[in-house]
mmCIF file of the C-alpha atoms, coordinates in Angstrom:
data_MODEL
# 
_entry.id   MODEL 
# 
loop_
_atom_site.group_PDB 
_atom_site.id 
_atom_site.type_symbol 
_atom_site.label_atom_id 
_atom_site.label_alt_id 
_atom_site.label_comp_id 
_atom_site.label_asym_id 
_atom_site.label_entity_id 
_atom_site.label_seq_id 
_atom_site.pdbx_PDB_ins_code 
_atom_site.Cartn_x 
_atom_site.Cartn_y 
_atom_site.Cartn_z 
_atom_site.occupancy 
_atom_site.B_iso_or_equiv 
_atom_site.pdbx_formal_charge 
_atom_site.auth_seq_id 
_atom_site.auth_comp_id 
_atom_site.auth_asym_id 
_atom_site.auth_atom_id 
_atom_site.pdbx_PDB_model_num 
ATOM 1   C CA . MET A 1 1   ? 0.000   0.000   0.000   1.00 0.00 ? 1   MET A CA 1 
ATOM 2   C CA . ARG A 1 2   ? 1.309   3.433   -0.879  1.00 0.00 ? 2   ARG A CA 1 
ATOM 3   C CA . ALA A 1 3   ? 0.028   6.732   0.442   1.00 0.00 ? 3   ALA A CA 1 
ATOM 4   C CA . TYR A 1 4   ? 0.513   10.215  -0.863  1.00 0.00 ? 4   TYR A CA 1 
ATOM 5   C CA . GLU A 1 5   ? -0.663  13.363  0.838   1.00 0.00 ? 5   GLU A CA 1 
ATOM 6   C CA . HIS A 1 6   ? -0.960  16.685  -0.917  1.00 0.00 ? 6   HIS A CA 1 
ATOM 7   C CA . ALA A 1 7   ? -1.815  19.984  0.684   1.00 0.00 ? 7   ALA A CA 1 
ATOM 8   C CA . ARG A 1 8   ? -3.308  22.767  -1.352  1.00 0.00 ? 8   ARG A CA 1 
ATOM 9   C CA . ARG A 1 9   ? -4.685  26.109  -0.401  1.00 0.00 ? 9   ARG A CA 1 
ATOM 10  C CA . ARG A 1 10  ? -8.087  25.578  1.245   1.00 0.00 ? 10  ARG A CA 1 
ATOM 11  C CA . SER A 1 11  ? -8.037  21.948  0.204   1.00 0.00 ? 11  SER A CA 1 
ATOM 12  C CA . ALA A 1 12  ? -6.499  18.759  1.536   1.00 0.00 ? 12  ALA A CA 1 
ATOM 13  C CA . ARG A 1 13  ? -6.089  15.495  -0.371  1.00 0.00 ? 13  ARG A CA 1 
ATOM 14  C CA . ALA A 1 14  ? -4.814  11.984  0.321   1.00 0.00 ? 14  ALA A CA 1 
ATOM 15  C CA . THR A 1 15  ? -4.307  9.156   -2.177  1.00 0.00 ? 15  THR A CA 1 
ATOM 16  C CA . TYR A 1 16  ? -3.984  5.481   -1.313  1.00 0.00 ? 16  TYR A CA 1 
ATOM 17  C CA . ILE A 1 17  ? -3.229  2.544   -3.607  1.00 0.00 ? 17  ILE A CA 1 
ATOM 18  C CA . LEU A 1 18  ? -5.040  -0.582  -2.425  1.00 0.00 ? 18  LEU A CA 1 
ATOM 19  C CA . PRO A 1 19  ? -4.429  -4.142  -3.636  1.00 0.00 ? 19  PRO A CA 1 
ATOM 20  C CA . ARG A 1 20  ? -7.116  -6.355  -5.124  1.00 0.00 ? 20  ARG A CA 1 
ATOM 21  C CA . SER A 1 21  ? -7.808  -8.103  -1.845  1.00 0.00 ? 21  SER A CA 1 
ATOM 22  C CA . GLU A 1 22  ? -10.725 -8.922  0.426   1.00 0.00 ? 22  GLU A CA 1 
ATOM 23  C CA . THR A 1 23  ? -9.095  -6.809  3.153   1.00 0.00 ? 23  THR A CA 1 
ATOM 24  C CA . SER A 1 24  ? -8.845  -3.626  1.064   1.00 0.00 ? 24  SER A CA 1 
ATOM 25  C CA . ALA A 1 25  ? -12.287 -2.299  2.031   1.00 0.00 ? 25  ALA A CA 1 
ATOM 26  C CA . ARG A 1 26  ? -11.445 -2.686  5.717   1.00 0.00 ? 26  ARG A CA 1 
ATOM 27  C CA . TRP A 1 27  ? -8.129  -0.861  5.219   1.00 0.00 ? 27  TRP A CA 1 
ATOM 28  C CA . ALA A 1 28  ? -9.904  1.829   3.207   1.00 0.00 ? 28  ALA A CA 1 
ATOM 29  C CA . ARG A 1 29  ? -12.393 2.439   6.045   1.00 0.00 ? 29  ARG A CA 1 
ATOM 30  C CA . HIS A 1 30  ? -9.557  2.694   8.553   1.00 0.00 ? 30  HIS A CA 1 
ATOM 31  C CA . LEU A 1 31  ? -7.514  5.063   6.346   1.00 0.00 ? 31  LEU A CA 1 
ATOM 32  C CA . THR A 1 32  ? -10.567 7.228   5.630   1.00 0.00 ? 32  THR A CA 1 
ATOM 33  C CA . ALA A 1 33  ? -11.530 7.605   9.289   1.00 0.00 ? 33  ALA A CA 1 
ATOM 34  C CA . ALA A 1 34  ? -7.942  8.387   10.298  1.00 0.00 ? 34  ALA A CA 1 
ATOM 35  C CA . TYR A 1 35  ? -7.512  10.939  7.514   1.00 0.00 ? 35  TYR A CA 1 
ATOM 36  C CA . LEU A 1 36  ? -10.818 12.726  8.161   1.00 0.00 ? 36  LEU A CA 1 
ATOM 37  C CA . ASN A 1 37  ? -10.455 12.713  11.939  1.00 0.00 ? 37  ASN A CA 1 
ATOM 38  C CA . ARG A 1 38  ? -6.793  13.723  12.153  1.00 0.00 ? 38  ARG A CA 1 
ATOM 39  C CA . GLY A 1 39  ? -5.019  14.245  8.863   1.00 0.00 ? 39  GLY A CA 1 
ATOM 40  C CA . CYS A 1 40  ? -7.048  16.473  6.592   1.00 0.00 ? 40  CYS A CA 1 
ATOM 41  C CA . GLY A 1 41  ? -6.489  19.748  8.418   1.00 0.00 ? 41  GLY A CA 1 
ATOM 42  C CA . GLU A 1 42  ? -10.180 20.651  8.474   1.00 0.00 ? 42  GLU A CA 1 
ATOM 43  C CA . ARG A 1 43  ? -12.970 19.981  10.912  1.00 0.00 ? 43  ARG A CA 1 
ATOM 44  C CA . VAL A 1 44  ? -15.129 17.147  9.612   1.00 0.00 ? 44  VAL A CA 1 
ATOM 45  C CA . SER A 1 45  ? -18.316 16.176  11.459  1.00 0.00 ? 45  SER A CA 1 
ATOM 46  C CA . ALA A 1 46  ? -18.783 12.696  12.887  1.00 0.00 ? 46  ALA A CA 1 
ATOM 47  C CA . ASP A 1 47  ? -21.720 12.190  10.497  1.00 0.00 ? 47  ASP A CA 1 
ATOM 48  C CA . GLN A 1 48  ? -19.532 13.052  7.500   1.00 0.00 ? 48  GLN A CA 1 
ATOM 49  C CA . VAL A 1 49  ? -16.837 10.638  8.695   1.00 0.00 ? 49  VAL A CA 1 
ATOM 50  C CA . GLU A 1 50  ? -19.426 7.884   9.118   1.00 0.00 ? 50  GLU A CA 1 
ATOM 51  C CA . ASP A 1 51  ? -20.972 8.543   5.682   1.00 0.00 ? 51  ASP A CA 1 
ATOM 52  C CA . ALA A 1 52  ? -17.548 8.756   4.019   1.00 0.00 ? 52  ALA A CA 1 
ATOM 53  C CA . THR A 1 53  ? -16.334 5.473   5.512   1.00 0.00 ? 53  THR A CA 1 
ATOM 54  C CA . LEU A 1 54  ? -19.524 3.755   4.338   1.00 0.00 ? 54  LEU A CA 1 
ATOM 55  C CA . VAL A 1 55  ? -19.186 5.204   0.811   1.00 0.00 ? 55  VAL A CA 1 
ATOM 56  C CA . VAL A 1 56  ? -15.493 4.276   0.674   1.00 0.00 ? 56  VAL A CA 1 
ATOM 57  C CA . SER A 1 57  ? -16.241 0.735   1.815   1.00 0.00 ? 57  SER A CA 1 
ATOM 58  C CA . GLU A 1 58  ? -18.837 0.226   -0.918  1.00 0.00 ? 58  GLU A CA 1 
ATOM 59  C CA . LEU A 1 59  ? -16.769 1.779   -3.711  1.00 0.00 ? 59  LEU A CA 1 
ATOM 60  C CA . VAL A 1 60  ? -13.533 -0.016  -2.793  1.00 0.00 ? 60  VAL A CA 1 
ATOM 61  C CA . THR A 1 61  ? -15.419 -3.311  -2.446  1.00 0.00 ? 61  THR A CA 1 
ATOM 62  C CA . ASN A 1 62  ? -16.838 -2.849  -5.955  1.00 0.00 ? 62  ASN A CA 1 
ATOM 63  C CA . ALA A 1 63  ? -13.457 -1.829  -7.389  1.00 0.00 ? 63  ALA A CA 1 
ATOM 64  C CA . THR A 1 64  ? -11.619 -4.798  -5.895  1.00 0.00 ? 64  THR A CA 1 
ATOM 65  C CA . ARG A 1 65  ? -14.410 -7.249  -6.717  1.00 0.00 ? 65  ARG A CA 1 
ATOM 66  C CA . HIS A 1 66  ? -15.152 -6.136  -10.296 1.00 0.00 ? 66  HIS A CA 1 
ATOM 67  C CA . GLY A 1 67  ? -12.070 -4.159  -11.348 1.00 0.00 ? 67  GLY A CA 1 
ATOM 68  C CA . HIS A 1 68  ? -8.785  -5.404  -12.717 1.00 0.00 ? 68  HIS A CA 1 
ATOM 69  C CA . GLY A 1 69  ? -5.815  -5.213  -10.353 1.00 0.00 ? 69  GLY A CA 1 
ATOM 70  C CA . CYS A 1 70  ? -5.371  -2.627  -7.626  1.00 0.00 ? 70  CYS A CA 1 
ATOM 71  C CA . CYS A 1 71  ? -7.529  0.444   -7.087  1.00 0.00 ? 71  CYS A CA 1 
ATOM 72  C CA . ARG A 1 72  ? -6.757  4.022   -6.105  1.00 0.00 ? 72  ARG A CA 1 
ATOM 73  C CA . LEU A 1 73  ? -8.685  5.766   -3.334  1.00 0.00 ? 73  LEU A CA 1 
ATOM 74  C CA . GLN A 1 74  ? -8.469  9.549   -3.248  1.00 0.00 ? 74  GLN A CA 1 
ATOM 75  C CA . LEU A 1 75  ? -10.004 11.634  -0.483  1.00 0.00 ? 75  LEU A CA 1 
ATOM 76  C CA . SER A 1 76  ? -10.207 15.392  -0.461  1.00 0.00 ? 76  SER A CA 1 
ATOM 77  C CA . VAL A 1 77  ? -11.722 17.965  1.842   1.00 0.00 ? 77  VAL A CA 1 
ATOM 78  C CA . ALA A 1 78  ? -12.473 21.543  0.869   1.00 0.00 ? 78  ALA A CA 1 
ATOM 79  C CA . SER A 1 79  ? -14.844 24.037  2.445   1.00 0.00 ? 79  SER A CA 1 
ATOM 80  C CA . GLY A 1 80  ? -16.470 21.371  4.602   1.00 0.00 ? 80  GLY A CA 1 
ATOM 81  C CA . GLN A 1 81  ? -17.159 19.104  1.625   1.00 0.00 ? 81  GLN A CA 1 
ATOM 82  C CA . VAL A 1 82  ? -15.725 15.563  1.458   1.00 0.00 ? 82  VAL A CA 1 
ATOM 83  C CA . THR A 1 83  ? -14.988 14.075  -1.966  1.00 0.00 ? 83  THR A CA 1 
ATOM 84  C CA . VAL A 1 84  ? -14.353 10.354  -2.388  1.00 0.00 ? 84  VAL A CA 1 
ATOM 85  C CA . GLU A 1 85  ? -12.895 9.027   -5.638  1.00 0.00 ? 85  GLU A CA 1 
ATOM 86  C CA . VAL A 1 86  ? -12.132 5.387   -6.389  1.00 0.00 ? 86  VAL A CA 1 
ATOM 87  C CA . HIS A 1 87  ? -10.369 4.475   -9.621  1.00 0.00 ? 87  HIS A CA 1 
ATOM 88  C CA . ASP A 1 88  ? -10.117 0.967   -11.031 1.00 0.00 ? 88  ASP A CA 1 
ATOM 89  C CA . HIS A 1 89  ? -8.953  -0.409  -14.357 1.00 0.00 ? 89  HIS A CA 1 
ATOM 90  C CA . SER A 1 90  ? -12.263 -1.891  -15.518 1.00 0.00 ? 90  SER A CA 1 
ATOM 91  C CA . PRO A 1 91  ? -14.240 0.075   -18.126 1.00 0.00 ? 91  PRO A CA 1 
ATOM 92  C CA . VAL A 1 92  ? -17.537 -1.463  -16.919 1.00 0.00 ? 92  VAL A CA 1 
ATOM 93  C CA . GLN A 1 93  ? -19.805 1.148   -15.338 1.00 0.00 ? 93  GLN A CA 1 
ATOM 94  C CA . PRO A 1 94  ? -21.402 0.395   -11.952 1.00 0.00 ? 94  PRO A CA 1 
ATOM 95  C CA . ARG A 1 95  ? -25.044 -0.619  -12.238 1.00 0.00 ? 95  ARG A CA 1 
ATOM 96  C CA . LEU A 1 96  ? -27.933 0.552   -10.148 1.00 0.00 ? 96  LEU A CA 1 
ATOM 97  C CA . ARG A 1 97  ? -30.086 -2.524  -9.801  1.00 0.00 ? 97  ARG A CA 1 
ATOM 98  C CA . GLN A 1 98  ? -33.232 -3.430  -7.990  1.00 0.00 ? 98  GLN A CA 1 
ATOM 99  C CA . PRO A 1 99  ? -32.066 -5.293  -4.891  1.00 0.00 ? 99  PRO A CA 1 
ATOM 100 C CA . ASP A 1 100 ? -33.528 -8.655  -4.069  1.00 0.00 ? 100 ASP A CA 1 
ATOM 101 C CA . ILE A 1 101 ? -34.807 -8.547  -0.489  1.00 0.00 ? 101 ILE A CA 1 
ATOM 102 C CA . LEU A 1 102 ? -33.160 -11.893 0.253   1.00 0.00 ? 102 LEU A CA 1 
ATOM 103 C CA . SER A 1 103 ? -29.880 -11.042 -1.471  1.00 0.00 ? 103 SER A CA 1 
ATOM 104 C CA . GLU A 1 104 ? -26.850 -9.807  0.468   1.00 0.00 ? 104 GLU A CA 1 
ATOM 105 C CA . GLY A 1 105 ? -25.625 -7.595  -2.367  1.00 0.00 ? 105 GLY A CA 1 
ATOM 106 C CA . GLY A 1 106 ? -26.995 -5.126  -4.860  1.00 0.00 ? 106 GLY A CA 1 
ATOM 107 C CA . ARG A 1 107 ? -27.685 -2.147  -2.607  1.00 0.00 ? 107 ARG A CA 1 
ATOM 108 C CA . GLY A 1 108 ? -24.268 -0.462  -2.579  1.00 0.00 ? 108 GLY A CA 1 
ATOM 109 C CA . ILE A 1 109 ? -24.504 2.010   -5.465  1.00 0.00 ? 109 ILE A CA 1 
ATOM 110 C CA . ALA A 1 110 ? -28.042 3.037   -4.454  1.00 0.00 ? 110 ALA A CA 1 
ATOM 111 C CA . MET A 1 111 ? -26.803 3.727   -0.935  1.00 0.00 ? 111 MET A CA 1 
ATOM 112 C CA . VAL A 1 112 ? -23.770 5.678   -2.201  1.00 0.00 ? 112 VAL A CA 1 
ATOM 113 C CA . ARG A 1 113 ? -26.036 7.803   -4.414  1.00 0.00 ? 113 ARG A CA 1 
ATOM 114 C CA . GLU A 1 114 ? -28.368 8.476   -1.485  1.00 0.00 ? 114 GLU A CA 1 
ATOM 115 C CA . LEU A 1 115 ? -25.505 9.638   0.763   1.00 0.00 ? 115 LEU A CA 1 
ATOM 116 C CA . SER A 1 116 ? -23.952 11.817  -1.949  1.00 0.00 ? 116 SER A CA 1 
ATOM 117 C CA . ARG A 1 117 ? -24.730 15.360  -2.953  1.00 0.00 ? 117 ARG A CA 1 
ATOM 118 C CA . ARG A 1 118 ? -23.244 14.501  -6.347  1.00 0.00 ? 118 ARG A CA 1 
ATOM 119 C CA . PHE A 1 119 ? -22.365 11.093  -7.812  1.00 0.00 ? 119 PHE A CA 1 
ATOM 120 C CA . SER A 1 120 ? -20.574 10.544  -11.112 1.00 0.00 ? 120 SER A CA 1 
ATOM 121 C CA . VAL A 1 121 ? -18.583 7.993   -13.057 1.00 0.00 ? 121 VAL A CA 1 
ATOM 122 C CA . LEU A 1 122 ? -15.729 9.372   -15.142 1.00 0.00 ? 122 LEU A CA 1 
ATOM 123 C CA . GLY A 1 123 ? -13.980 7.396   -17.862 1.00 0.00 ? 123 GLY A CA 1 
ATOM 124 C CA . SER A 1 124 ? -10.190 7.506   -17.874 1.00 0.00 ? 124 SER A CA 1 
ATOM 125 C CA . PRO A 1 125 ? -8.153  8.117   -21.050 1.00 0.00 ? 125 PRO A CA 1 
ATOM 126 C CA . GLY A 1 126 ? -5.814  5.233   -20.160 1.00 0.00 ? 126 GLY A CA 1 
ATOM 127 C CA . GLY A 1 127 ? -8.742  2.888   -19.491 1.00 0.00 ? 127 GLY A CA 1 
ATOM 128 C CA . GLY A 1 128 ? -10.801 2.193   -16.462 1.00 0.00 ? 128 GLY A CA 1 
ATOM 129 C CA . LYS A 1 129 ? -13.001 4.607   -14.579 1.00 0.00 ? 129 LYS A CA 1 
ATOM 130 C CA . THR A 1 130 ? -13.189 6.816   -11.520 1.00 0.00 ? 130 THR A CA 1 
ATOM 131 C CA . VAL A 1 131 ? -16.302 6.732   -9.377  1.00 0.00 ? 131 VAL A CA 1 
ATOM 132 C CA . GLN A 1 132 ? -16.735 10.040  -7.551  1.00 0.00 ? 132 GLN A CA 1 
ATOM 133 C CA . ALA A 1 133 ? -19.051 10.806  -4.635  1.00 0.00 ? 133 ALA A CA 1 
ATOM 134 C CA . ILE A 1 134 ? -19.251 14.269  -3.108  1.00 0.00 ? 134 ILE A CA 1 
ATOM 135 C CA . LEU A 1 135 ? -20.778 14.164  0.343   1.00 0.00 ? 135 LEU A CA 1 
ATOM 136 C CA . ALA A 1 136 ? -23.114 16.830  1.583   1.00 0.00 ? 136 ALA A CA 1 
ATOM 137 C CA . CYS A 1 137 ? -21.982 19.139  4.378   1.00 0.00 ? 137 CYS A CA 1 
# 
């Protein structure tokens, strides 16, 4: 795992490279909580930290389950707004599907969209995609 931190005027950002592993979502939750609680340089509410760790968990789980190879998690905080970006090397867009009540999966993207002020999927010139969720203040 590699970590990079960048400080910009009125903005803070951290980038983590996570392996394609079942433990990556757990590490991503831990890294997100630590960054938002202590490392971002801005005051982030407990609700925002909780929402961000949930969003990160879902997006990293999808990236490591359906993507190719490792994924990149980028967190940024500016003006009280938390942005979560997860990049993977698969060109396949996430699907919003009707969850089966008895099924364990299928609710993640719907939940991420509900928690986000803005949700988007951006294609990458080199292949793959970045899923971005901007959390409400």
